[in-house]
PyMOL commands that place a pseudoatom at each C-alpha (Angstrom):
pseudoatom trace, name=CA, resn=MET, resi=1, chain=A, elem=C, hetatm=0, pos=[-8.722, -236.380, 48.939]
pseudoatom trace, name=CA, resn=GLU, resi=2, chain=A, elem=C, hetatm=0, pos=[-8.854, -233.581, 46.346]
pseudoatom trace, name=CA, resn=THR, resi=3, chain=A, elem=C, hetatm=0, pos=[-6.540, -230.647, 46.703]
pseudoatom trace, name=CA, resn=GLN, resi=4, chain=A, elem=C, hetatm=0, pos=[-7.658, -227.109, 46.116]
pseudoatom trace, name=CA, resn=ILE, resi=5, chain=A, elem=C, hetatm=0, pos=[-5.681, -225.303, 43.419]
pseudoatom trace, name=CA, resn=SER, resi=6, chain=A, elem=C, hetatm=0, pos=[-5.428, -221.584, 43.994]
pseudoatom trace, name=CA, resn=GLU, resi=7, chain=A, elem=C, hetatm=0, pos=[-6.188, -219.034, 41.305]
pseudoatom trace, name=CA, resn=LYS, resi=8, chain=A, elem=C, hetatm=0, pos=[-2.560, -217.897, 41.536]
pseudoatom trace, name=CA, resn=GLU, resi=9, chain=A, elem=C, hetatm=0, pos=[-1.305, -221.411, 40.698]
pseudoatom trace, name=CA, resn=ILE, resi=10, chain=A, elem=C, hetatm=0, pos=[-3.682, -221.647, 37.720]
pseudoatom trace, name=CA, resn=VAL, resi=11, chain=A, elem=C, hetatm=0, pos=[-2.402, -218.330, 36.328]
pseudoatom trace, name=CA, resn=LYS, resi=12, chain=A, elem=C, hetatm=0, pos=[1.227, -219.448, 36.870]
pseudoatom trace, name=CA, resn=GLU, resi=13, chain=A, elem=C, hetatm=0, pos=[0.569, -222.764, 35.133]
pseudoatom trace, name=CA, resn=LYS, resi=14, chain=A, elem=C, hetatm=0, pos=[-1.155, -221.176, 32.117]
pseudoatom trace, name=CA, resn=THR, resi=15, chain=A, elem=C, hetatm=0, pos=[1.406, -218.415, 31.734]
pseudoatom trace, name=CA, resn=GLY, resi=16, chain=A, elem=C, hetatm=0, pos=[4.243, -220.875, 32.273]
pseudoatom trace, name=CA, resn=LYS, resi=17, chain=A, elem=C, hetatm=0, pos=[3.209, -222.837, 29.189]
pseudoatom trace, name=CA, resn=VAL, resi=18, chain=A, elem=C, hetatm=0, pos=[3.848, -219.835, 26.949]
pseudoatom trace, name=CA, resn=TRP, resi=19, chain=A, elem=C, hetatm=0, pos=[6.856, -218.309, 28.694]
pseudoatom trace, name=CA, resn=TRP, resi=20, chain=A, elem=C, hetatm=0, pos=[8.627, -218.464, 25.345]
pseudoatom trace, name=CA, resn=LEU, resi=21, chain=A, elem=C, hetatm=0, pos=[6.198, -215.872, 23.904]
pseudoatom trace, name=CA, resn=PHE, resi=22, chain=A, elem=C, hetatm=0, pos=[7.421, -213.367, 26.477]
pseudoatom trace, name=CA, resn=LEU, resi=23, chain=A, elem=C, hetatm=0, pos=[10.967, -214.295, 25.459]
pseudoatom trace, name=CA, resn=LEU, resi=24, chain=A, elem=C, hetatm=0, pos=[10.199, -213.759, 21.738]
pseudoatom trace, name=CA, resn=ARG, resi=25, chain=A, elem=C, hetatm=0, pos=[8.577, -210.407, 22.485]
pseudoatom trace, name=CA, resn=GLY, resi=26, chain=A, elem=C, hetatm=0, pos=[11.648, -209.414, 24.509]
pseudoatom trace, name=CA, resn=ILE, resi=27, chain=A, elem=C, hetatm=0, pos=[14.054, -210.472, 21.760]
pseudoatom trace, name=CA, resn=ALA, resi=28, chain=A, elem=C, hetatm=0, pos=[12.008, -208.568, 19.142]
pseudoatom trace, name=CA, resn=ALA, resi=29, chain=A, elem=C, hetatm=0, pos=[12.094, -205.461, 21.357]
pseudoatom trace, name=CA, resn=LEU, resi=30, chain=A, elem=C, hetatm=0, pos=[15.858, -205.809, 21.871]
pseudoatom trace, name=CA, resn=VAL, resi=31, chain=A, elem=C, hetatm=0, pos=[16.551, -206.215, 18.140]
pseudoatom trace, name=CA, resn=PHE, resi=32, chain=A, elem=C, hetatm=0, pos=[14.376, -203.204, 17.340]
pseudoatom trace, name=CA, resn=GLY, resi=33, chain=A, elem=C, hetatm=0, pos=[15.921, -201.146, 20.139]
pseudoatom trace, name=CA, resn=PHE, resi=34, chain=A, elem=C, hetatm=0, pos=[19.540, -201.881, 19.269]
pseudoatom trace, name=CA, resn=TYR, resi=35, chain=A, elem=C, hetatm=0, pos=[18.874, -201.229, 15.575]
pseudoatom trace, name=CA, resn=ALA, resi=36, chain=A, elem=C, hetatm=0, pos=[17.334, -197.863, 16.400]
pseudoatom trace, name=CA, resn=VAL, resi=37, chain=A, elem=C, hetatm=0, pos=[20.140, -196.866, 18.795]
pseudoatom trace, name=CA, resn=LEU, resi=38, chain=A, elem=C, hetatm=0, pos=[22.938, -198.004, 16.476]
pseudoatom trace, name=CA, resn=ARG, resi=39, chain=A, elem=C, hetatm=0, pos=[21.327, -196.469, 13.355]
pseudoatom trace, name=CA, resn=PRO, resi=40, chain=A, elem=C, hetatm=0, pos=[19.727, -193.205, 14.517]
pseudoatom trace, name=CA, resn=GLY, resi=41, chain=A, elem=C, hetatm=0, pos=[20.291, -191.592, 11.129]
pseudoatom trace, name=CA, resn=ILE, resi=42, chain=A, elem=C, hetatm=0, pos=[17.817, -193.799, 9.313]
pseudoatom trace, name=CA, resn=THR, resi=43, chain=A, elem=C, hetatm=0, pos=[14.913, -192.002, 7.724]
pseudoatom trace, name=CA, resn=ILE, resi=44, chain=A, elem=C, hetatm=0, pos=[11.717, -191.573, 9.656]
pseudoatom trace, name=CA, resn=SER, resi=45, chain=A, elem=C, hetatm=0, pos=[9.777, -193.682, 7.128]
pseudoatom trace, name=CA, resn=ALA, resi=46, chain=A, elem=C, hetatm=0, pos=[12.263, -196.582, 7.414]
pseudoatom trace, name=CA, resn=PHE, resi=47, chain=A, elem=C, hetatm=0, pos=[12.231, -196.309, 11.193]
pseudoatom trace, name=CA, resn=VAL, resi=48, chain=A, elem=C, hetatm=0, pos=[8.450, -196.192, 11.350]
pseudoatom trace, name=CA, resn=THR, resi=49, chain=A, elem=C, hetatm=0, pos=[8.193, -199.246, 9.100]
pseudoatom trace, name=CA, resn=ILE, resi=50, chain=A, elem=C, hetatm=0, pos=[10.390, -201.179, 11.525]
pseudoatom trace, name=CA, resn=LEU, resi=51, chain=A, elem=C, hetatm=0, pos=[8.331, -199.826, 14.433]
pseudoatom trace, name=CA, resn=GLY, resi=52, chain=A, elem=C, hetatm=0, pos=[5.120, -200.883, 12.664]
pseudoatom trace, name=CA, resn=TRP, resi=53, chain=A, elem=C, hetatm=0, pos=[6.364, -204.451, 12.250]
pseudoatom trace, name=CA, resn=TYR, resi=54, chain=A, elem=C, hetatm=0, pos=[7.433, -204.545, 15.903]
pseudoatom trace, name=CA, resn=TRP, resi=55, chain=A, elem=C, hetatm=0, pos=[3.991, -203.352, 17.044]
pseudoatom trace, name=CA, resn=LEU, resi=56, chain=A, elem=C, hetatm=0, pos=[2.321, -205.889, 14.764]
pseudoatom trace, name=CA, resn=LEU, resi=57, chain=A, elem=C, hetatm=0, pos=[4.314, -208.771, 16.300]
pseudoatom trace, name=CA, resn=GLU, resi=58, chain=A, elem=C, hetatm=0, pos=[3.699, -207.443, 19.804]
pseudoatom trace, name=CA, resn=GLY, resi=59, chain=A, elem=C, hetatm=0, pos=[-0.037, -207.210, 19.114]
pseudoatom trace, name=CA, resn=ILE, resi=60, chain=A, elem=C, hetatm=0, pos=[-0.240, -210.715, 17.635]
pseudoatom trace, name=CA, resn=PHE, resi=61, chain=A, elem=C, hetatm=0, pos=[1.602, -212.241, 20.620]
pseudoatom trace, name=CA, resn=THR, resi=62, chain=A, elem=C, hetatm=0, pos=[-0.666, -210.410, 23.064]
pseudoatom trace, name=CA, resn=ILE, resi=63, chain=A, elem=C, hetatm=0, pos=[-3.845, -211.422, 21.223]
pseudoatom trace, name=CA, resn=PHE, resi=64, chain=A, elem=C, hetatm=0, pos=[-2.645, -215.035, 21.134]
pseudoatom trace, name=CA, resn=LEU, resi=65, chain=A, elem=C, hetatm=0, pos=[-2.140, -215.005, 24.902]
pseudoatom trace, name=CA, resn=ALA, resi=66, chain=A, elem=C, hetatm=0, pos=[-5.626, -213.574, 25.430]
pseudoatom trace, name=CA, resn=VAL, resi=67, chain=A, elem=C, hetatm=0, pos=[-7.611, -215.842, 23.076]
pseudoatom trace, name=CA, resn=THR, resi=68, chain=A, elem=C, hetatm=0, pos=[-5.834, -219.049, 24.077]
pseudoatom trace, name=CA, resn=GLY, resi=69, chain=A, elem=C, hetatm=0, pos=[-6.586, -218.420, 27.718]
pseudoatom trace, name=CA, resn=GLN, resi=70, chain=A, elem=C, hetatm=0, pos=[-2.932, -218.031, 28.686]
pseudoatom trace, name=CA, resn=SER, resi=71, chain=A, elem=C, hetatm=0, pos=[-3.583, -214.725, 30.418]
pseudoatom trace, name=CA, resn=ASP, resi=72, chain=A, elem=C, hetatm=0, pos=[-5.656, -214.121, 33.539]
pseudoatom trace, name=CA, resn=GLU, resi=73, chain=A, elem=C, hetatm=0, pos=[-9.122, -215.544, 32.737]
pseudoatom trace, name=CA, resn=LYS, resi=74, chain=A, elem=C, hetatm=0, pos=[-10.995, -212.844, 34.603]
pseudoatom trace, name=CA, resn=LYS, resi=75, chain=A, elem=C, hetatm=0, pos=[-9.155, -210.004, 32.901]
pseudoatom trace, name=CA, resn=TRP, resi=76, chain=A, elem=C, hetatm=0, pos=[-8.208, -211.536, 29.531]
pseudoatom trace, name=CA, resn=TYR, resi=77, chain=A, elem=C, hetatm=0, pos=[-10.027, -208.729, 27.754]
pseudoatom trace, name=CA, resn=TRP, resi=78, chain=A, elem=C, hetatm=0, pos=[-7.305, -206.233, 28.813]
pseudoatom trace, name=CA, resn=ALA, resi=79, chain=A, elem=C, hetatm=0, pos=[-4.691, -208.308, 27.023]
pseudoatom trace, name=CA, resn=LEU, resi=80, chain=A, elem=C, hetatm=0, pos=[-6.982, -208.654, 23.994]
pseudoatom trace, name=CA, resn=LEU, resi=81, chain=A, elem=C, hetatm=0, pos=[-7.653, -204.906, 23.915]
pseudoatom trace, name=CA, resn=GLY, resi=82, chain=A, elem=C, hetatm=0, pos=[-3.942, -204.101, 24.219]
pseudoatom trace, name=CA, resn=GLY, resi=83, chain=A, elem=C, hetatm=0, pos=[-3.109, -206.524, 21.404]
pseudoatom trace, name=CA, resn=LEU, resi=84, chain=A, elem=C, hetatm=0, pos=[-5.828, -205.131, 19.147]
pseudoatom trace, name=CA, resn=VAL, resi=85, chain=A, elem=C, hetatm=0, pos=[-4.634, -201.557, 19.763]
pseudoatom trace, name=CA, resn=ASN, resi=86, chain=A, elem=C, hetatm=0, pos=[-1.076, -202.570, 18.802]
pseudoatom trace, name=CA, resn=VAL, resi=87, chain=A, elem=C, hetatm=0, pos=[-2.278, -204.323, 15.621]
pseudoatom trace, name=CA, resn=ILE, resi=88, chain=A, elem=C, hetatm=0, pos=[-4.469, -201.375, 14.578]
pseudoatom trace, name=CA, resn=ILE, resi=89, chain=A, elem=C, hetatm=0, pos=[-1.663, -198.891, 15.171]
pseudoatom trace, name=CA, resn=ALA, resi=90, chain=A, elem=C, hetatm=0, pos=[0.757, -201.168, 13.267]
pseudoatom trace, name=CA, resn=ILE, resi=91, chain=A, elem=C, hetatm=0, pos=[-1.607, -201.292, 10.290]
pseudoatom trace, name=CA, resn=ILE, resi=92, chain=A, elem=C, hetatm=0, pos=[-1.899, -197.488, 10.313]
pseudoatom trace, name=CA, resn=VAL, resi=93, chain=A, elem=C, hetatm=0, pos=[1.884, -197.087, 10.609]
pseudoatom trace, name=CA, resn=LEU, resi=94, chain=A, elem=C, hetatm=0, pos=[2.656, -199.651, 7.887]
pseudoatom trace, name=CA, resn=GLY, resi=95, chain=A, elem=C, hetatm=0, pos=[0.109, -198.050, 5.557]
pseudoatom trace, name=CA, resn=ALA, resi=96, chain=A, elem=C, hetatm=0, pos=[1.319, -194.498, 6.222]
pseudoatom trace, name=CA, resn=PRO, resi=97, chain=A, elem=C, hetatm=0, pos=[4.326, -194.463, 3.825]
pseudoatom trace, name=CA, resn=LEU, resi=98, chain=A, elem=C, hetatm=0, pos=[1.790, -194.214, 0.992]
pseudoatom trace, name=CA, resn=LEU, resi=99, chain=A, elem=C, hetatm=0, pos=[0.956, -190.687, 2.136]
pseudoatom trace, name=CA, resn=SER, resi=100, chain=A, elem=C, hetatm=0, pos=[2.937, -187.589, 1.214]
pseudoatom trace, name=CA, resn=ALA, resi=101, chain=A, elem=C, hetatm=0, pos=[6.197, -187.008, 3.114]
pseudoatom trace, name=CA, resn=ALA, resi=102, chain=A, elem=C, hetatm=0, pos=[4.945, -184.067, 5.187]
pseudoatom trace, name=CA, resn=LEU, resi=103, chain=A, elem=C, hetatm=0, pos=[1.695, -185.800, 6.077]
pseudoatom trace, name=CA, resn=VAL, resi=104, chain=A, elem=C, hetatm=0, pos=[3.573, -188.989, 6.907]
pseudoatom trace, name=CA, resn=SER, resi=105, chain=A, elem=C, hetatm=0, pos=[5.911, -187.235, 9.320]
pseudoatom trace, name=CA, resn=THR, resi=106, chain=A, elem=C, hetatm=0, pos=[3.158, -185.396, 11.153]
pseudoatom trace, name=CA, resn=THR, resi=107, chain=A, elem=C, hetatm=0, pos=[0.705, -188.293, 11.104]
pseudoatom trace, name=CA, resn=LEU, resi=108, chain=A, elem=C, hetatm=0, pos=[3.296, -190.817, 12.191]
pseudoatom trace, name=CA, resn=LEU, resi=109, chain=A, elem=C, hetatm=0, pos=[4.467, -188.661, 15.059]
pseudoatom trace, name=CA, resn=TRP, resi=110, chain=A, elem=C, hetatm=0, pos=[0.887, -188.482, 16.339]
pseudoatom trace, name=CA, resn=VAL, resi=111, chain=A, elem=C, hetatm=0, pos=[0.397, -192.224, 15.822]
pseudoatom trace, name=CA, resn=ILE, resi=112, chain=A, elem=C, hetatm=0, pos=[3.683, -192.904, 17.610]
pseudoatom trace, name=CA, resn=ALA, resi=113, chain=A, elem=C, hetatm=0, pos=[2.620, -190.625, 20.483]
pseudoatom trace, name=CA, resn=ILE, resi=114, chain=A, elem=C, hetatm=0, pos=[-0.765, -192.345, 20.803]
pseudoatom trace, name=CA, resn=GLY, resi=115, chain=A, elem=C, hetatm=0, pos=[0.875, -195.779, 20.520]
pseudoatom trace, name=CA, resn=ALA, resi=116, chain=A, elem=C, hetatm=0, pos=[3.469, -194.926, 23.168]
pseudoatom trace, name=CA, resn=VAL, resi=117, chain=A, elem=C, hetatm=0, pos=[0.837, -193.618, 25.610]
pseudoatom trace, name=CA, resn=LEU, resi=118, chain=A, elem=C, hetatm=0, pos=[-1.463, -196.623, 25.126]
pseudoatom trace, name=CA, resn=SER, resi=119, chain=A, elem=C, hetatm=0, pos=[1.397, -199.116, 25.221]
pseudoatom trace, name=CA, resn=GLY, resi=120, chain=A, elem=C, hetatm=0, pos=[2.709, -197.497, 28.401]
pseudoatom trace, name=CA, resn=LEU, resi=121, chain=A, elem=C, hetatm=0, pos=[-0.707, -197.618, 30.055]
pseudoatom trace, name=CA, resn=PHE, resi=122, chain=A, elem=C, hetatm=0, pos=[-1.224, -201.279, 29.138]
pseudoatom trace, name=CA, resn=ASN, resi=123, chain=A, elem=C, hetatm=0, pos=[2.279, -202.213, 30.393]
pseudoatom trace, name=CA, resn=ILE, resi=124, chain=A, elem=C, hetatm=0, pos=[1.585, -200.491, 33.715]
pseudoatom trace, name=CA, resn=ILE, resi=125, chain=A, elem=C, hetatm=0, pos=[-1.860, -202.122, 34.049]
pseudoatom trace, name=CA, resn=ASN, resi=126, chain=A, elem=C, hetatm=0, pos=[-0.509, -205.589, 33.225]
pseudoatom trace, name=CA, resn=ALA, resi=127, chain=A, elem=C, hetatm=0, pos=[2.477, -205.235, 35.563]
pseudoatom trace, name=CA, resn=ILE, resi=128, chain=A, elem=C, hetatm=0, pos=[0.235, -204.151, 38.425]
pseudoatom trace, name=CA, resn=ARG, resi=129, chain=A, elem=C, hetatm=0, pos=[-2.186, -206.977, 37.631]
pseudoatom trace, name=CA, resn=LEU, resi=130, chain=A, elem=C, hetatm=0, pos=[0.636, -209.565, 37.627]
pseudoatom trace, name=CA, resn=ARG, resi=131, chain=A, elem=C, hetatm=0, pos=[2.469, -208.173, 40.668]
pseudoatom trace, name=CA, resn=LYS, resi=132, chain=A, elem=C, hetatm=0, pos=[1.284, -211.039, 42.873]
pseudoatom trace, name=CA, resn=GLU, resi=133, chain=A, elem=C, hetatm=0, pos=[2.415, -213.679, 40.384]
pseudoatom trace, name=CA, resn=ILE, resi=134, chain=A, elem=C, hetatm=0, pos=[5.854, -212.295, 39.528]
pseudoatom trace, name=CA, resn=GLU, resi=135, chain=A, elem=C, hetatm=0, pos=[8.727, -210.749, 41.422]
pseudoatom trace, name=CA, resn=ASN, resi=136, chain=A, elem=C, hetatm=0, pos=[10.218, -207.363, 40.647]
pseudoatom trace, name=CA, resn=GLU, resi=137, chain=A, elem=C, hetatm=0, pos=[7.563, -206.143, 38.247]
pseudoatom trace, name=CA, resn=LEU, resi=138, chain=A, elem=C, hetatm=0, pos=[9.145, -202.712, 38.507]
pseudoatom trace, name=CA, resn=SER, resi=139, chain=A, elem=C, hetatm=0, pos=[11.057, -203.161, 35.226]
pseudoatom trace, name=CA, resn=ILE, resi=140, chain=A, elem=C, hetatm=0, pos=[7.746, -203.537, 33.355]
pseudoatom trace, name=CA, resn=ILE, resi=141, chain=A, elem=C, hetatm=0, pos=[6.201, -200.614, 35.233]
pseudoatom trace, name=CA, resn=LEU, resi=142, chain=A, elem=C, hetatm=0, pos=[9.302, -198.490, 34.501]
pseudoatom trace, name=CA, resn=SER, resi=143, chain=A, elem=C, hetatm=0, pos=[9.055, -199.401, 30.825]
pseudoatom trace, name=CA, resn=GLY, resi=144, chain=A, elem=C, hetatm=0, pos=[5.384, -198.383, 30.848]
pseudoatom trace, name=CA, resn=VAL, resi=145, chain=A, elem=C, hetatm=0, pos=[6.101, -195.097, 32.609]
pseudoatom trace, name=CA, resn=LEU, resi=146, chain=A, elem=C, hetatm=0, pos=[8.896, -194.259, 30.147]
pseudoatom trace, name=CA, resn=SER, resi=147, chain=A, elem=C, hetatm=0, pos=[6.601, -195.063, 27.231]
pseudoatom trace, name=CA, resn=LEU, resi=148, chain=A, elem=C, hetatm=0, pos=[3.869, -192.905, 28.727]
pseudoatom trace, name=CA, resn=ILE, resi=149, chain=A, elem=C, hetatm=0, pos=[6.242, -189.976, 29.322]
pseudoatom trace, name=CA, resn=PHE, resi=150, chain=A, elem=C, hetatm=0, pos=[7.634, -190.285, 25.813]
pseudoatom trace, name=CA, resn=GLY, resi=151, chain=A, elem=C, hetatm=0, pos=[4.132, -190.260, 24.309]
pseudoatom trace, name=CA, resn=ILE, resi=152, chain=A, elem=C, hetatm=0, pos=[3.202, -187.158, 26.279]
pseudoatom trace, name=CA, resn=LEU, resi=153, chain=A, elem=C, hetatm=0, pos=[6.410, -185.396, 25.201]
pseudoatom trace, name=CA, resn=VAL, resi=154, chain=A, elem=C, hetatm=0, pos=[5.692, -186.161, 21.549]
pseudoatom trace, name=CA, resn=PHE, resi=155, chain=A, elem=C, hetatm=0, pos=[2.129, -184.842, 21.994]
pseudoatom trace, name=CA, resn=THR, resi=156, chain=A, elem=C, hetatm=0, pos=[3.411, -181.566, 23.407]
pseudoatom trace, name=CA, resn=SER, resi=157, chain=A, elem=C, hetatm=0, pos=[5.971, -180.889, 20.628]
pseudoatom trace, name=CA, resn=PRO, resi=158, chain=A, elem=C, hetatm=0, pos=[5.712, -183.471, 17.847]
pseudoatom trace, name=CA, resn=LEU, resi=159, chain=A, elem=C, hetatm=0, pos=[7.943, -181.738, 15.300]
pseudoatom trace, name=CA, resn=ALA, resi=160, chain=A, elem=C, hetatm=0, pos=[10.842, -181.143, 17.693]
pseudoatom trace, name=CA, resn=PHE, resi=161, chain=A, elem=C, hetatm=0, pos=[11.640, -184.815, 17.983]
pseudoatom trace, name=CA, resn=GLY, resi=162, chain=A, elem=C, hetatm=0, pos=[13.043, -185.855, 14.563]
pseudoatom trace, name=CA, resn=ARG, resi=163, chain=A, elem=C, hetatm=0, pos=[16.162, -187.953, 15.210]
pseudoatom trace, name=CA, resn=ILE, resi=164, chain=A, elem=C, hetatm=0, pos=[15.696, -187.943, 18.963]
pseudoatom trace, name=CA, resn=ILE, resi=165, chain=A, elem=C, hetatm=0, pos=[12.557, -190.050, 18.514]
pseudoatom trace, name=CA, resn=VAL, resi=166, chain=A, elem=C, hetatm=0, pos=[14.632, -192.842, 17.038]
pseudoatom trace, name=CA, resn=LEU, resi=167, chain=A, elem=C, hetatm=0, pos=[17.073, -192.868, 19.968]
pseudoatom trace, name=CA, resn=VAL, resi=168, chain=A, elem=C, hetatm=0, pos=[14.415, -192.573, 22.664]
pseudoatom trace, name=CA, resn=LEU, resi=169, chain=A, elem=C, hetatm=0, pos=[12.237, -195.296, 21.140]
pseudoatom trace, name=CA, resn=GLY, resi=170, chain=A, elem=C, hetatm=0, pos=[15.306, -197.488, 20.760]
pseudoatom trace, name=CA, resn=ILE, resi=171, chain=A, elem=C, hetatm=0, pos=[16.246, -197.077, 24.417]
pseudoatom trace, name=CA, resn=MET, resi=172, chain=A, elem=C, hetatm=0, pos=[12.640, -197.704, 25.477]
pseudoatom trace, name=CA, resn=ALA, resi=173, chain=A, elem=C, hetatm=0, pos=[12.518, -200.857, 23.355]
pseudoatom trace, name=CA, resn=ILE, resi=174, chain=A, elem=C, hetatm=0, pos=[15.771, -202.112, 24.894]
pseudoatom trace, name=CA, resn=LEU, resi=175, chain=A, elem=C, hetatm=0, pos=[14.423, -201.550, 28.424]
pseudoatom trace, name=CA, resn=ASN, resi=176, chain=A, elem=C, hetatm=0, pos=[11.122, -203.190, 27.479]
pseudoatom trace, name=CA, resn=GLY, resi=177, chain=A, elem=C, hetatm=0, pos=[12.991, -206.106, 25.888]
pseudoatom trace, name=CA, resn=ILE, resi=178, chain=A, elem=C, hetatm=0, pos=[15.137, -206.644, 28.980]
pseudoatom trace, name=CA, resn=GLY, resi=179, chain=A, elem=C, hetatm=0, pos=[12.013, -206.579, 31.151]
pseudoatom trace, name=CA, resn=LEU, resi=180, chain=A, elem=C, hetatm=0, pos=[10.240, -209.110, 28.926]
pseudoatom trace, name=CA, resn=VAL, resi=181, chain=A, elem=C, hetatm=0, pos=[13.238, -211.473, 28.785]
pseudoatom trace, name=CA, resn=VAL, resi=182, chain=A, elem=C, hetatm=0, pos=[13.579, -211.341, 32.583]
pseudoatom trace, name=CA, resn=LEU, resi=183, chain=A, elem=C, hetatm=0, pos=[9.825, -211.902, 32.912]
pseudoatom trace, name=CA, resn=ALA, resi=184, chain=A, elem=C, hetatm=0, pos=[9.967, -214.895, 30.531]
pseudoatom trace, name=CA, resn=PHE, resi=185, chain=A, elem=C, hetatm=0, pos=[12.580, -216.697, 32.603]
pseudoatom trace, name=CA, resn=ARG, resi=186, chain=A, elem=C, hetatm=0, pos=[10.841, -215.858, 35.875]
pseudoatom trace, name=CA, resn=VAL, resi=187, chain=A, elem=C, hetatm=0, pos=[7.545, -217.189, 34.539]
pseudoatom trace, name=CA, resn=ARG, resi=188, chain=A, elem=C, hetatm=0, pos=[9.325, -220.329, 33.327]
pseudoatom trace, name=CA, resn=ARG, resi=189, chain=A, elem=C, hetatm=0, pos=[10.989, -220.826, 36.703]
pseudoatom trace, name=CA, resn=LEU, resi=190, chain=A, elem=C, hetatm=0, pos=[7.714, -220.254, 38.569]
pseudoatom trace, name=CA, resn=SER, resi=191, chain=A, elem=C, hetatm=0, pos=[5.839, -222.720, 36.353]
pseudoatom trace, name=CA, resn=LYS, resi=192, chain=A, elem=C, hetatm=0, pos=[8.470, -225.404, 36.977]
pseudoatom trace, name=CA, resn=ALA, resi=193, chain=A, elem=C, hetatm=0, pos=[8.144, -224.833, 40.720]
pseudoatom trace, name=CA, resn=LEU, resi=194, chain=A, elem=C, hetatm=0, pos=[4.492, -225.918, 40.620]
for i in range(1, 194): cmd.bond("trace and resi %d" % i, "trace and resi %d" % (i + 1))
show_as sticks, trace
zoom trace
């Protein structure tokens, strides 16, 4: 007699195979966050370069999950879109130091604001989408809301943020990293329970 496998179990099994990607993303966010918090005096261009590399890694991990079928099959395109947005923003950010200093500061603040808003929206969407598969998705939603609020604040007064941007982004990255590490171990535990 064949047993019926639920869609929820299929998602858990697929995601469980790549739980370590969530862990790597969380560790990258924690490293970035602690560096930013412990070194708030670094120049904006150095900070943005680090941020660009973080977004590039985040985008690559997300795209990998989408194209390998490790995310929800019906809504894999959301993960792919989120990953592509992160990669595009990373390329813009990493290419920006070639511009003049004034243009870099203004441009990067706008790119950071757009990136924070989009990243926040995608975190919220993904957390809501995965709420039935994971427990306590509130840490991911909180991370998304903080990212969204930060992006909106930068939009409203981009030049007032200077050094504060480094601290706020660092704290956001730490919270996001903690959420991703917790998610990685929950996904791993859930996949072993199958």
